[in-house]
N, C-alpha and C positions, 0 to 999 in steps of 0.2 A: 706762113700766116700773113705776111705783109701783102702778098698777092691777093689774098681773099679780102683783106681790109681795103686795099686800093680799089679792087673791083667793086666792093660794096659802096665805097665813097663815090665812085664814078657814076653809080646808078642813081644817086640821090638827085631829085629834080631841082633842089636849091643849092646854090653855092654856099660855102662856109664863109661867112663874113663876121668879122669882129673888129672893133676899133675903127670902123669906117672903111676897111679895105677887105678885098677878097683874099682868102688864104690859099696858098699854093697847095694843091691836092697831094703832092708827093710828101711835102713836109708834114701835112696833117696825118697822112697814112703812116709815115715813119714814127711820128710821135705816138699815135694810137697803138701801133705794134709794140713799141718800146715800153709803153705804160702797162700793157697787158702782160708782156714778158716779165717785167720787173715785179709786178704784183704777184705773179705766180712764183717767181724765184725767191722773193722775200718771204712769202708764206712758207715755202719749203725750207728755206734757211732757218727760219725761226723754229720750225719743228725739228730740224736736224740739231740745232743748238740745244733744244730741250732734251735730246737723246744723248748728249755728250756727258761724260763723267764730271766735267768741270762746269756744270750748268750755272752755278752761282756766279762764276766769273764772266759768264756770257749774258747776264741779265740785261745790261744796256743794249747789247746787240739784239737780243730777242725783242725788246720793246721797240727799238728803232725799226727792225724788220716788220713788226706788226703795223706800226704807224705808216711806214713806207708803202706796204702792201695796200693798206686802206686808201691812202691818198692817191696812189697810182691807179687803183681800180676806179675810184671816183672820177679822176681826171679822164680816164679812157671812156667812161660812161658819158660824161658831159661832152667830150669831143665827138662822140658818135652822133650827137644831135646838132642841129643848126640853131645857133643862138639868135634870139631876137634883139633888136636894138643895139646899143653900144657894146653890150656883153663884156663889161669891165670885169665881171666875175671870171671870165675865161682867162684873162691875163693873170688875175690873182691866183687862180687855181694852178695854172702853169708855173707861176713863180713858187708857190708852195711845193709843188711836185718836184721841181728842180732842186729846191733847197733841201728837202728831206732826202732826196736821192743822193745829193752830194754828201750829206751828213752820214747816211747809212753806208755809202761806199767807203767813207773814211773809217768808220767803225769796223766794218767787215774786213777791210784791208789789214787792220791791226791783228786780226785772228787768222789771216789767210795762210800763214806758214804752218799752222797747226791743223787747220780745218779747211779742206778743199771746198766744202759747200760755201764757206765765207768768201773764198776767192772768186768762185763763180758768181756769187751774189754781188760782190763789189763791182765786178765787170758789168753786170746787168744794170746796176744802179748808175754807173758812169754813162752807159749808153742812153739810159732814160733821161738823165740830167742834161746831156748834150741835145737830145731830141727836143726836150722842153725848151731849152735855150734857143735852138734853131727855130722852133715855131714861134717863140716870143719875138725873135728878130723879124720873122715873116709878117708878124702882126704890125710891125712898125712902131 
C-alpha cells in the first residue's frame, strides 16, 4: 500500500507544506500508510476483543482501540490533503495520533501473551507512533 500512497502523493501538483517548510514525500507517505494500517488494525483488534470470553477485562483495550482507530483515520485523511497557511493543526493532529498510538500499544502489549490480535495491534501502533514522530521531526 505504501507504493500506492507514494505514487498518489507524487502526482499531487502542490508540495505538502506545514510550519513554513516543505515536508519530505517519503516521510509523508510512510506516515499515511502507518495511519491507515493502524486504523484498520485497531478496529479489528477491538472487534476481536469483543469476541473474547473475558471481554469485561478488555474494556480499556477496546475503548483505546476505538479511539486510536478514529484518530489514525482522521490523521490519514488530513495528511492526504495539502494544508493552507501555517497548518498548526497538522502538528497537533500528529501529536495526538502519536500519543494515542503509544498508549494503545502499551495497553495491547499487556494482553499480547493471551491474545495474538493484541500483539499484532501493539506492533502496528508502535509503527504508527514512530511514523508520526518522524513526520513531526520533518516538520521542524
